N, C-alpha and C positions, 0 to 999 in steps of 0.2 A: 505495497498499500503504500500511496506516496503518504509523505511525514514530515514535519523540520526535524531534523535529526543532532542532538547534542550526543558529540563523539568524546568530547570532556570539558572539566567546567569553566572555559574560558572566556566564560559572559557574552554578551550578545550579538558580538562580531567572528564571532566562530560557528558559530547556525549555519548549516545548509541545508537545503530542502534537496531530500532524497527517497530511498527506499528504507523502509522496516517488515517484518513479518507479520502479518494479520495474523493481531491478539485473537485464544479466543477463553470465553469468558467461563469458569471458576466455580462453583457452590456460593450459591446467591452472591450471582457476577452477573452484570447485564452485559451488552456487544450494544453499541451504538454507533450507530452512521453518524459520523458529522458534519454538520451543512456547517457551524461557528460555534464562532471559543472565543469567550471573553482576552484578556492581554490585564496581566496584572504585576503587581509589583511581585509581590510572592516567586512568580518567576522567573526575572529578569538576578535575584536574590542563587535560583536554583539550580541555573547554568548557571552561575559564578561561582560556582562549592558556597555559597555564603547564608547557606538554608541551615538548620538543627537538621535536616534527616536528606538524603543527595540516594536518591533513585541510580539503580545498577546503569550503567552504558555500554551500549551508546541509549538515546532512551528517547519519546518524544516529548518537549517541557506541555506547560500547560493546564491547567487546574481546575477551569469551566467550561462547559460546552451545552450545547444544545443540540441536537439532531432526531432519528428515530433509530426505535432496538430494529436489532438485526437478528439475534439470537441473543437466548439467556443459559443461563448455565444452573447446572441442578440447584434443585429447594427453593428456584425463584418463584413467587407467584404473584405477584402485585404487577407486575407487567409484561405484555406479549410483541412476537411479531409485531410492526407497526405500527405498537407507540409513539410517540412524538413526547420527551422530554426533556427535560435540563438534569444537566449531571455534573457530579464533579469527580475528582482523583486527587493524587498530588501530583500525579505524570498523565501525558498519555494524549491530552485536547487537544494537542496539535499536530493533526491526522485526519486521513480517510476516515479509522476509524480507533474507538478508545476505547477499552475498561472501564464499568465505574462498577461499587456496588448497590445490588439494591436499599437497600438504608440512604446512599448516597443520590439516589435519587427518583427525581419528579414528574407525574406529570402535567407537561406543556396545558394550557388553557385554548380553548379552538378560537380566540382574540390575540392570541401571543406571541408573532410570528418568533425564527430563530433570531433573530438579532437581538431582538429583547431578551427573549430567555436563555440566551449563554450570557446576556449581564447581570443578568439579579441574582445568585445562588449564592456568590462570595460578599458583594460587599449587602447589597443586604441581607445577607443571611450576617455577616458580621457585628454591622447597624443592629438589627433588632436581638443577637443577642449578647450585647453590652448594654446596649440600654433599656429592656426589657427582665432580660434575665438575671444580669447582672450588675445592674444599679437602678434596677427596680424604678424608675420613670415614674414619678406623679405631674401630674398636669400641671399650667403654672410653675411648672421648675424652670431654672436657665442653664440652658446647658452651649458649653460652648466648643467649637468643631475646629480644629487647629489640621490642616490640608483641604479644605472643606469643597474646593474642584474636585477634584479626585474622584475617582472611582466608589470608594467605600467611606471617605469625605461623604461627598452628594447624597448618596442613601442615606448616611446619618443623616444629614440637615433633612430632607423631605422625608424622613422619618418620624425624627423630635417634631419634627412641627405636624407631623397626621397625626402625630399620638397626647397633641399639647401643651406639650415646651416653646418656654422662647429663649428662642433659638440665635446664636452671637456664630456666625460664622468669621472664622480666619483664612484670611488667603494669601497670597506670594504676590504680586501681583493685582493691577487697577486690572485688566483685559478679562479677571476671573472674576468679576465683582456684580456682571449683569446677572451671571449664569446661575448663580448661589443664592441671589433674592429670586430670582425669578419663582427656582425653586422651596424655596419657604424660607431664607432668612430673612429675623426678621431686620435684622442690624447686619453688618456686614465689615470687620478692623484687618484693610489690608496691610500687615505687616512691614510692609517692602516700606512702608514711608511713613508709617501711625507708630507714635511708641504704644507696644499691646499692656504692658501692665497700666499708661494712664487713661486708653482708652476703656477697659475693662471695667477699671474703677467708674469711669465716666457712667459706663452703660449699666451698669448695679448699682448706682448710687452707693459706693464704696463696701457691700454685701461680697460680693465676690458671686461666682457661680457654682449650681449645686452639683453640675454633673458637668467634667473634663471630658474630654470624648477626643485623642491625641492621637493621631495617624501620621507625624513627624518627630516627635522626641528633642532631642539637643535642649536646647535654651529659651523654645520657648514652654517647655516642658519644666524650665526652670522657674523662668515666670511664674506659672499658675500657679506652684507651689506656694505663691506666699499669695495667689492670691484666690484661693477656695471659698466659698462661703462654708459656716459650720454646717456639719451633717454631712458634709460632701463625698463623692464619690468622683474620683480619675480613676481613669481608666486607657491603658497603655498595649493601642491594637498597632501600631508598627511603629518606626526609626528612617522614618525617608531620610530627615537630617542627615545619617548617615554615623551619629552616634548619639550611641546608650545610656541616655541619665542615670541619675544617681541623687538619692534622697534623702535630707537630712532629717532624723523622726519623727525631730522636738515638732518642724512641719505641723505635721496629721496633728500631731500628739495636743498641740496648741489648737486645733479648729478641730479636735475630732474626725475627722474626716476620714474615707479610706482609699487605697491604692485597690482595685479590685483587677483582676487577670482579665483578659478575655483572649483567647488562643480557640476563636468559629471553626479551627477542622477538627484540636483536638475534642472540642465539646460535640462535632459532630457521630464521630468517632465513639465517644466513650455516651451518650445518648441519643442514639441513631432517632426513637421514636420524637425526642421533644424538639430536635431538630428537621424532623422532616412538617411536622408538624406547626411549624412556626412558615417552611419552605412553604407548602400547603396556602398556608395565610400570609404569607407577602406576594406572589403568584394571584390572587384571589385579589384586591387590593391593585392589582398591574393590572390584570384582566379589564378590570371597574377602571379604570384612570384614576384609580385616589392617590395612586402611585405611578408614576413618571420615569427610567431611566432615561438618561440621558447618552448616548451616542457621541461621542466626540468625533468618530470616520471609522467606516469600514474596508478593511483591507483587504485584498488577497494576499492567501497565506504565501505563499513568496516574498511579500514586505515583510516579514513580520521583524525585518532586522529595521527598518523602518519603523516601526510600533513597536515594538521597547525599547529603540532609544529616544523615540518621541516621550517616551512614558518617564527616562533615567533624567533628558528635558526637564520638564512639567511644566510641557506647554496642554498634556491632556486638558479637558475640562472634563468631564465624566469620561466615560466606559469608551476604547480600542477596540472593535471586535475583529478577527480575521475571519473573513468570510469562506470556507474551506470546499463547499460544494455548490 
């Protein structure tokens, strides 16, 4: 089958489009003819050897896809050949066919196309797990989302607004402000030109934020560690700045706030039923138009390098998706 092939952990520039053997589903697995695959920052880390797990070489990267079930393994009961699905795995999505666990596969509503379907699970699944299950978001609370124009960040902005929060979005350029406002941010801070600390204090009347959804890490995390409201929750999601921050523990002590881990991929493995229920709810909201994933660009599989470089340069607003078929 045609696939993007990673033969060494040398980053996006080393990827090539070539051939890999057709996979065969094992017990509890489905084989999906991939029509579209989302491009995520996790994919960049995996092909660069910087993620906490490394697939055996050679492999096709990509963790989120949508397509049609073409075969099912022993014991699979929820899917049949011909079903339209969104699915995920640690790797395999940048290929004509991928293997996914039955537990991490969900039916696509008829009104949701493959491009949109591929862009839902990773971003909105992460946002839902973090905001609903980990932070226990309450209506009226103030949420600050860093890296708010990316795929996960924009999902968090939109979902937090949908759940009744007051949403403050943080972005790294003025070009990203309109998109996050259009997806539901009440306030936007462009921290390339504004002082983040002063802006948060002004926008919260000095109280600080109840929930900090952090995609960036680094200096932004450091600043917000001093800008949390009493009883707040900090959610470390990712570290696109390249710097994993450290926290002086007297800060959460003084404000009684919590730092709550949010590894959605591990959650989907440990509690697949809860993850699947969330996926189904999110896709129902997408089908009804209550959530509207933003597709920045759709590129052919052969331009995977361009897609990943665009992500690394922080030019994307929403998701870049590869059209596989």
